[in-house]
N, C-alpha and C positions, 0 to 999 in steps of 0.2 A: 397581533396575529400569532406570534410565536407562543404566547401564553395559551391562546385558544387551542392550538395544535397540541401542546403539551397536555392540556386538560383532556383532550379527546383520546389520547393514546397512553396516558400515564400508567394505566394498570394493564396494559395489553402486552403480555409476553409474546404473544403470537406476532403482533406488529413488529416488535423489535427483532424477533427472529427472522421474519421475512425481510425486513429492512437490511439486517446484517447479511442475509443470504446473498446479496448482490456481490459480495467479495468473491464468491465462487462462480460468478457469471462467466469468466473467461477460462475456467478450468485450470488444471495443473499439469497438462501434458508438457509444458515447457521445461519442467524440472528434470525430466529424463534426458533432455538435450544438453544440459549445462555442465555436467562434470568434466567433460573433455573440452568443451567449447570448440569443437572442430566438426568438420564435415558439412555437407549441404544443409542438413536439418537444423543446424545451429548457426547458419549464416547470418540471420537477422532475427531480432526479437523486438517486441513492442513493449518499451519500458513502462508506458502508462498502464497498459492492460495487466501486465504481470507483476508490477511493483508499486507504482505510485497510487493507482486507483484503489487496490485492496487496502493499502495502509490508510489512505485518507478517508475512505468510506467506513472502514472499521472504527476509526477514531470518531468519525461523525456519528456513528451509531451509538457509541458510548456516551458522547456528549449530549445527544438527544435524550437518551434514557435518563441521564443524571442531571439534566437541565443545566448543562454548562453553557454559559452565554458567549464565551469566546468564539471567534470565527475561524481563526487560523489553526491549522493542525497542531503546530508546536505549542501554541497558547492553550489549546484544548488539552493537550497532554499534560502540561504543567498544572492546569486546574484539576484534572482527574487525579494526578498524584497528590495534590494538596488536599483533596477530599478523600483520599484513601481508596479510590476506586481502581487504581492501577498501580503496580509496583514501580518504584523509581528506576530500577535497572531496565525493565521492559520499556518504559517511556524514553529513557536515554537511548536505548538501541533503536527504537522506532524513529526517534528524531534524527539520529545519525544516519540511518538508512534513507530516510526521506531526503535529507540534505544531500547525501551522495547521489541518489537517483535523480533528483532535480538538477543538480550541477552537471551530471553526466548528460542529461537530456538537453540542457542549455548548450553545453559545449558541442554536442552532436548537431543541434540545430544551427549553430553558428558555422560549423564545418560544412553542413549541407548548403547553406546559403552562399558560402565562399565558393563552393563547387557549382553554383548555379542551379541547385536542386531545391524544390520547395521543402521547407522544414516539416517534419512529421515526427511521430513517436517511435519509429523504427530505428534500431541501432545495429550497425554491422559489427559483429563481434570481432571480425578480423582487423578492424580499425583500432581496437583497444590494445593498450600496452599490457604487460604482465600484471602490474600493480592494479590497473583499472579492472582487469578481468577478475582478479582475486577479490577486490572490493565489491565488484558487482555480484559475484557468487555469495559473498558474505551478506550483503544487503538483501539479496533475494532469499537467502536462508532465514533472515530475520522476518521478512514478510511472510514466508511460508509458515514459520512458527507462530506468528501472530494470527494468521488465518486459521491454524489449528486451534489456537487458544480461543478465538471467537467461535469456532465450530463447537467446541466443548461448552463454552459459556451459554450459547444460544441454541444448543442442540440442533445444529444445522443438518445433521445426518437424518433427522426425523422429518424434515420438510419434504 
């Protein structure tokens, strides 16, 4: 099935651009709220929408285009580096950001369950310590840069 899909879309730059365009689905308005991480507007953010999804889906797009068979995001990044499709420092930063964001989400979900709340993707910024806030800002900056890189690569501004 995978080979058949690859054959159908292998020469379609438009397909890859549309597929990659999903990283912009949730917009970038969150970025204006992060510098101070304070006030009502920055009280809670959705980690999956603003960080995890764009990173995972962007790597998925590259993996699809270059026929990378690995399924995990970090494995796909390693394969893309090995094939010379992505620079090692970018892959390292994306891996670090993904691991941090996933760890933060897991810790937050455990805290939510301890408090009797259902786990979700939202994180209350006031519950983070200084180091976590700085690491979050750095991780989201990496994701933002990756989204811009994808935007240039697939010319997402023309869609």
